[in-house]
N, C-alpha and C positions, 0 to 999 in steps of 0.2 A: 029525916036523915040529916046528920050533922055534916058540916063542911070540914074536911080533914085539915084545912089550913087555919081553921078557927082556933085561937089560943084557948078558948073556953070549952073546946070540944071534948072528944074522948080523952080519958086519962091515959097515962103511960101503960097502965096494966092492960088496957084493951089492945095494945100493939102486939102483945105476945100471943096472938091467936094461932092455934095449930092449924096449918094448912094441909096437913096430911102428907102422904108419900108422893114423890114425883111420878108423873105418868111415864112409864117405861117406853111406850111407843113413841112419844115425843123425843125422848132422849136418844132413840135410835135414829131419828131423822136429822139430828144435828150434824151440820157440816162445818168443818174447820175452814176459815177464810184462807185464801191464797196468800202467799208472801207479798204479792203485789197490791193487795187490798189497801194497806195504809198509804201506799204511793198514789193510788187512784183517788183516794179521799183527799190527800193533800194537794194533788193536782187540781181537783175541783175547787177546793178552797182558794188556792192561788189564782185560778182563773177568775173567780168572782171578785177577789180583792183587786186584781189588775184592772178589771173592767170598771169597778167603782172608782179607783184612783184615776183612771183615764178620764172618766166622765167628770170627776171633780176638777181635774186639771183643765179640761176643756172649758167648763163653765167659768172658772177663775180667769182663764185666758181671754175668753169672750168678753167678760165683764171689764177687764183691764183695758182691752182694746176699745171698747165702747166709751169708757171714761176718758181715754186719751183723745178720741174723736170729739167728745163734748168739750174738753179743755181746749183743743185746737179751734173749735168753732167759737167758743167764748173769747179766746184771744184774738181771733180774726174780726169779731164784732166789736172788740174794744171793751168788753166787760171784764172788770177786774174784781177779784174777791175783796181786796183791801178797800176799794171804793164803797162797796156795800157796807162794810163794817164801819167806815167813817160816817156814812149817812145815818146809820142806825144810832151811833153814839150822839150825833148832833140832834137827831130827830126827836 
């Protein structure tokens, strides 16, 4: 069996296969979606996006606060970034 995504797979002529008549019983079971269906779908998408953005903002905020604490600790201990660079240049 060939992979349908394979570019060397079946030719375009094979795509025109006759699938026959639609099954009438299945056509009778079809229900039209309500007018609120697109609204429900968009609400679900928006909820997920809001959750993802909130989590991302939380992690960015936590990271920035942590970096600020590290910088305060370094300045309290007297460690400076420029001193490290001068030592490396001399060394």
